N, C-alpha and C positions, 0 to 999 in steps of 0.2 A: 361433539361432546371435545370440552379443553382438554390440552393434555394433560399427563399426569406429571408430578413431580420428579418421577426417575425420567419420564422420556425428558423433559426440559433439561435437566442435568447430565442426560449422557452427550448431550450436546457440546459441554464443557470443552472438553480437548479440542474440536475443529474450532471453537471461538474464541480460544485461548491461543491456536496457532494464527488465527486471522488478525487478533489483536495486537499480537506481537509483532507481525509482520510490518503492522503500520505503527507503531510506537518505538519500540526496539528499546523497552524498559520493561521487563520481565513484572517488576511490581505494579506500574501502571498499568500494563494488560492486566493483571490479575483483576487489579480494582476497576476496570472498564467491565470484565467479564463478570465480574461480583454485582454489579451496580446494572446491567444488560438482565442478568438471571432472574436478580429480585425484583427490576420494572415489569419481567416476563411472567412471572409468580403472581403479581399482584395483578396484571391485566390477564392473563390466562381465559377467564370465563368469556373474555372479548375475542379469543382468537376463533376466528371465523372458517379455517381451514381453506380457504381460499388459495393459500399458498403452503410450500411444505410447510415443515416447524422448524429447520434448521433458515428456510429461510426468512422465516419472520424473528426468528432469535436475532440473524445477522440485520436485518434492517435496524430494531432496536439498539445493538452493538454499533452501529456504525453512528447513532444518535449519539452514542456515550462518548466515540472514539473524536466526534465533533467537537463536544464540550471540551475536552482534555485536549485534545488540539487549542484552541481558544484560550484555555488556562494557562498551557504553556507559554503561549506568544506572550502572553500577558505578563507572565512572571517573568519572561528569561528576554533579555538584550542579545541581538544575535549580531554578530560580527559579518558582515557581508561580504567582506572579500576574498571570502572561501571560496566564493562561486562566482569569481572574476578572470579566472584562468582557462583560454583556450588552448595552450600550446597542445594540450595531452590528447586533443581533438584533432587536432591538424593531422597525424598521419592517416588517421581514417579515409583521406581523400585525396583523388590523385588530382591534379593543378586545374584540371577539367572540371572538379568540383564533383565527380563520380565516386564510389568505392572501391578503394585500393585494392579490397580482396571480395570476391562473389560470396553474395549471402548464400550459407547452405540452407536447403530446404528445413525448414520445423518441424515438419511431419502434421499432425492434426492438434493444431492448436488447442481446442476442447477440449483434450486428453491430458494434454500438459497443462492445464492449468488446474486441472482436478486433480492431479498427484499430489501427493502432500510434500514429495521430494523437490517438487518442483517451487513449492513456497519455502523449503528450506533454503534453497540456493537463491532462490528471490530474496530471501533474508539478508543472505553472507553478500549479496551484491549489492543490496541498499544498503546496509553497514559500509560497502566499499565510498558509498556517495559522501560531499557534504550532508550533513544533518538537515539544513536546508533546503537543499536541493531535493531530498528524498520525501521532504515531508508535505512540498507541494506536489511533487508525483503523485506520493501514495492519496493526498489530497483530491487531486482531479481525476487519476486512473483506477483507485481503487475505494474510497471515498464516492466519486461519482459528484463534486464539488463542480460548482461552474468557476468557471475563470476569476468573473467578478466577485464571487462569494471569496473565492481566494483569498484573492486582492484586497479585500477589503478586512477579513479575516488576520493576515498577515501582514497589514499596510504596506503592501508594496503596488508598484505601476504592472498594466496590464501585461506592459513589454519584458520586464523584469521576469514576471512568471509567464512568460513564454519561452525567454529564455531560460530559463531553471529546468520548464518542462524541455527543452528540445537537449539540454544538456543533460539531464536526467536520462530520458530515452536513449540518446550516443553512449552512455556509460551500460544503461542497463542490456543495449544490443551487444555490446564488447563484453561484458562479463557473463552473459548467458550463453554469447557464442562458445565462449571459454571454459566454463564451467558445466551448462546445460547439454550441450548440443554436442560437445566436441572432448568433453572430459571428465567428470566426474560420474554423469549419469547416459554416457555414451555407451 
């Protein structure tokens, strides 16, 4: 039995949080969710129930987000110089290349990822990163795009993409360590 309009609409808040975490623009996130919900309503007869409704809707939304990211890239010229400074990461490592401070246990990552509070902290951490770095991270880790696809969409080299992913991971690690594990939600 296809999902009802009410069931689909009930997932809007979750989808909006998901889109907002990726786009960091409430108007663009709302547009993406609206497009995804419209596509879902048009295709609801084809929903086979092989996955949960939320998973199905999130999959539709992911494709809408990829389209928006592609469109934004075509429209906006980005200054890559914001991604070239490694000095803020140097203090995290000792001369031997090991972490300066021991990484505290993160507990059960599955539970943290599902918590709405985590996504709020993640969004604030992503906002602190250079926009292009956060975009590359979201495309790879949240939208699950292949590096080759990211490079093609953003017209960057695989090396540049890997460097941005590394910087994003380091930045998120530090931010989540402070805001999620020790600070706001500890």
